[in-house]
C-alpha positions as CSV (number, residue, x, y, z in Angstrom):
1,X,27.5,9.3,-1.7
2,X,25.3,12.0,-0.3
3,X,28.1,14.5,0.3
4,X,29.2,14.6,-3.3
5,X,28.8,18.0,-5.0
6,X,27.2,16.1,-7.9
7,X,24.2,15.3,-5.7
8,X,21.4,17.5,-7.1
9,X,18.3,18.8,-5.5
10,X,15.2,17.6,-7.4
11,X,11.5,17.2,-7.4
12,X,10.3,13.6,-7.1
13,X,7.1,11.7,-6.7
14,X,7.4,10.1,-3.3
15,X,5.4,8.1,-0.8
16,X,5.9,9.4,2.8
17,X,5.2,7.4,6.0
18,X,4.6,9.4,9.1
19,X,4.4,7.2,12.3
20,X,3.4,8.7,15.7
21,X,3.8,6.8,18.9
22,X,1.7,9.1,21.1
23,X,2.1,7.1,24.3
24,X,5.9,7.2,24.2
25,X,7.4,10.1,26.1
26,X,11.0,10.2,27.4
27,X,10.9,11.1,31.1
28,X,13.4,8.6,32.5
29,X,16.3,6.5,31.6
30,X,14.0,3.5,31.3
31,X,12.0,5.4,28.7
32,X,15.3,6.0,26.7
33,X,15.9,2.2,26.5
34,X,12.3,1.6,25.3
35,X,12.7,4.4,22.7
36,X,16.0,3.0,21.6
37,X,14.6,-0.4,21.0
38,X,11.5,1.0,19.2
39,X,13.7,3.2,17.0
40,X,15.8,0.2,16.0
41,X,12.7,-1.8,15.1
42,X,11.2,1.0,13.1
43,X,14.4,1.7,11.3
44,X,14.7,-2.0,10.4
45,X,11.1,-2.1,9.1
46,X,11.7,0.9,6.9
47,X,15.1,-0.4,5.6
48,X,13.8,-3.9,5.0
49,X,11.3,-2.5,2.5
50,X,13.9,-0.2,0.9
51,X,12.7,3.0,2.5
52,X,14.8,6.1,3.4
53,X,14.8,7.1,7.0
54,X,14.2,10.8,7.0
55,X,13.7,11.6,10.7
56,X,13.2,10.5,14.2
57,X,12.2,13.0,16.9
58,X,10.4,13.0,20.3
59,X,8.2,15.9,21.4
60,X,4.9,16.6,23.0
61,X,3.2,14.3,20.4
62,X,5.4,11.4,21.4
63,X,8.0,9.6,19.3
64,X,7.7,10.4,15.6
65,X,9.3,8.5,12.7
66,X,9.3,9.7,9.1
67,X,10.3,7.5,6.1
68,X,10.1,7.9,2.4
69,X,10.0,5.8,-0.8
70,X,10.6,7.2,-4.4
71,X,13.5,9.3,-3.3
72,X,16.9,9.1,-4.9
73,X,18.1,6.1,-2.8
74,X,14.8,4.4,-2.5
75,X,13.1,4.5,-5.9
76,X,11.1,1.3,-6.7
77,X,8.3,0.6,-9.1
78,X,6.3,-0.7,-6.1
79,X,7.3,2.0,-3.7
80,X,3.7,2.5,-2.3
81,X,3.4,-1.2,-1.6
82,X,6.7,-1.1,0.2
83,X,5.5,1.8,2.3
84,X,2.4,-0.1,3.3
85,X,4.4,-3.3,4.1
86,X,6.8,-1.2,6.3
87,X,3.8,0.4,8.0
88,X,2.4,-3.0,8.8
89,X,5.7,-4.1,10.3
90,X,5.9,-0.9,12.3
91,X,2.4,-1.5,13.6
92,X,3.5,-4.9,15.0
93,X,6.2,-3.2,17.2
94,X,4.1,-3.6,20.3
95,X,3.3,0.1,20.9
96,X,0.2,2.1,20.1
97,X,0.9,3.8,16.8
98,X,-0.9,6.0,14.3
99,X,0.6,5.9,10.8
100,X,-0.3,8.1,7.9
101,X,1.0,7.5,4.4
102,X,0.6,10.1,1.6
103,X,2.0,10.4,-1.9
104,X,2.8,13.3,-4.2
105,X,5.5,15.7,-5.3
106,X,8.3,16.5,-2.9
107,X,11.5,18.5,-3.1
108,X,14.5,16.6,-2.0
109,X,18.2,17.5,-1.8
110,X,21.1,18.6,0.3
111,X,21.0,21.7,2.5
112,X,23.8,23.2,4.5
113,X,27.5,23.4,3.9
114,X,30.3,20.9,4.2
115,X,30.7,19.1,6.6
116,X,27.2,19.8,7.8
117,X,25.1,18.7,4.8
118,X,21.8,17.2,5.5
119,X,19.4,15.4,3.0
120,X,16.0,16.9,3.4
121,X,12.6,16.2,1.9
122,X,9.8,18.9,2.0
123,X,6.4,19.0,0.4
124,X,2.7,18.5,0.8
125,X,2.9,14.7,1.2
126,X,4.8,15.1,4.5
127,X,2.2,17.5,5.8
128,X,-0.7,15.2,4.7
129,X,0.8,12.1,6.1
130,X,1.3,13.9,9.5
131,X,-2.2,15.3,9.4
132,X,-3.6,11.8,8.6
133,X,-1.7,10.2,11.5
134,X,-3.0,12.9,13.9
135,X,-6.6,12.0,13.1
136,X,-6.1,8.3,14.3
137,X,-9.1,6.8,12.4
138,X,-7.2,3.5,12.1
139,X,-3.6,2.3,12.9
140,X,-2.6,2.6,9.3
141,X,-4.3,5.1,7.0
142,X,-3.3,6.4,3.6
143,X,-4.5,8.9,1.0
144,X,-6.1,8.4,-2.4
145,X,-2.7,8.5,-4.3
146,X,-1.4,5.6,-2.2
147,X,-4.6,3.6,-2.6
148,X,-4.4,3.9,-6.4
149,X,-0.8,2.8,-6.4
150,X,-1.4,-0.3,-4.2
151,X,-4.7,-1.4,-5.7
152,X,-3.2,-4.3,-7.6
153,X,-1.7,-5.9,-4.5
154,X,-4.0,-4.9,-1.6
155,X,-7.7,-4.7,-1.1
156,X,-8.6,-1.4,0.7
157,X,-11.5,0.1,2.6
158,X,-12.5,3.7,2.6
159,X,-12.5,4.7,6.3
160,X,-13.2,8.5,6.3
161,X,-13.2,11.8,4.6
162,X,-10.9,14.0,6.6
163,X,-10.5,17.7,6.7
164,X,-6.7,17.9,6.9
165,X,-4.9,21.0,8.1
166,X,-4.0,23.2,5.2
167,X,-6.3,21.4,2.7
168,X,-9.4,23.1,1.1
169,X,-11.5,20.0,0.6
170,X,-12.1,16.8,2.6
171,X,-9.6,14.0,1.7
172,X,-10.7,10.4,1.4
173,X,-8.5,8.1,3.4
174,X,-8.3,4.3,3.2
175,X,-6.8,1.3,5.1
176,X,-5.8,-2.2,3.9
177,X,-8.4,-4.9,4.4
178,X,-6.5,-7.8,2.7
179,X,-3.5,-8.7,0.6
180,X,-4.5,-10.0,-2.8
181,X,-1.2,-11.6,-3.9
182,X,-0.4,-13.5,-0.7
183,X,0.8,-16.9,-1.7
184,X,0.4,-16.2,-5.4
185,X,3.3,-17.8,-7.3
186,X,3.9,-18.6,-11.0
187,X,4.2,-22.4,-11.5
188,X,4.3,-22.8,-15.2
189,X,7.2,-22.3,-17.7
190,X,8.2,-18.8,-18.6
191,X,7.4,-17.5,-22.0
192,X,10.4,-17.4,-24.2
193,X,12.4,-19.8,-22.0
194,X,13.1,-23.4,-22.8
């Protein structure tokens, strides 16, 4: 339970998904219904791949959704792959979207006081994922750390070297070109089993 006093703040290696829906603004009640359905679909896509929903907000940049893998409640060996699969599901939601995924060290933990505790995640991967999504070089783009973590399952293409806000050097970014393991299944007997 998140409100437990035993819940510690910690540094973790995480994969952060930052999805922007720049065409979605909320100017009418009809827009609220569209946003509600979209938020439900995005939340389902993140949760289906074991991600933590960190935030939804709507501002001058449109609707923004932030999710994370590798956090206390979403730690998986294939966390980066799950982030990419969730991004692919989000991209199929029927709205123009720009998704950035970045990996690295984040600080996560509870802030506030009872009963107003909130689980927060801060760190460079959130800023990089946001900056990558703003560039909109492809619908789903990720940094070098994510590319290395998904290399076994996905074929990737280098799409650009981006100067990201707050970074001193250009960052290579990539996109998925194909899934390597699609349809791959073990058909023989297992070693050590009779």
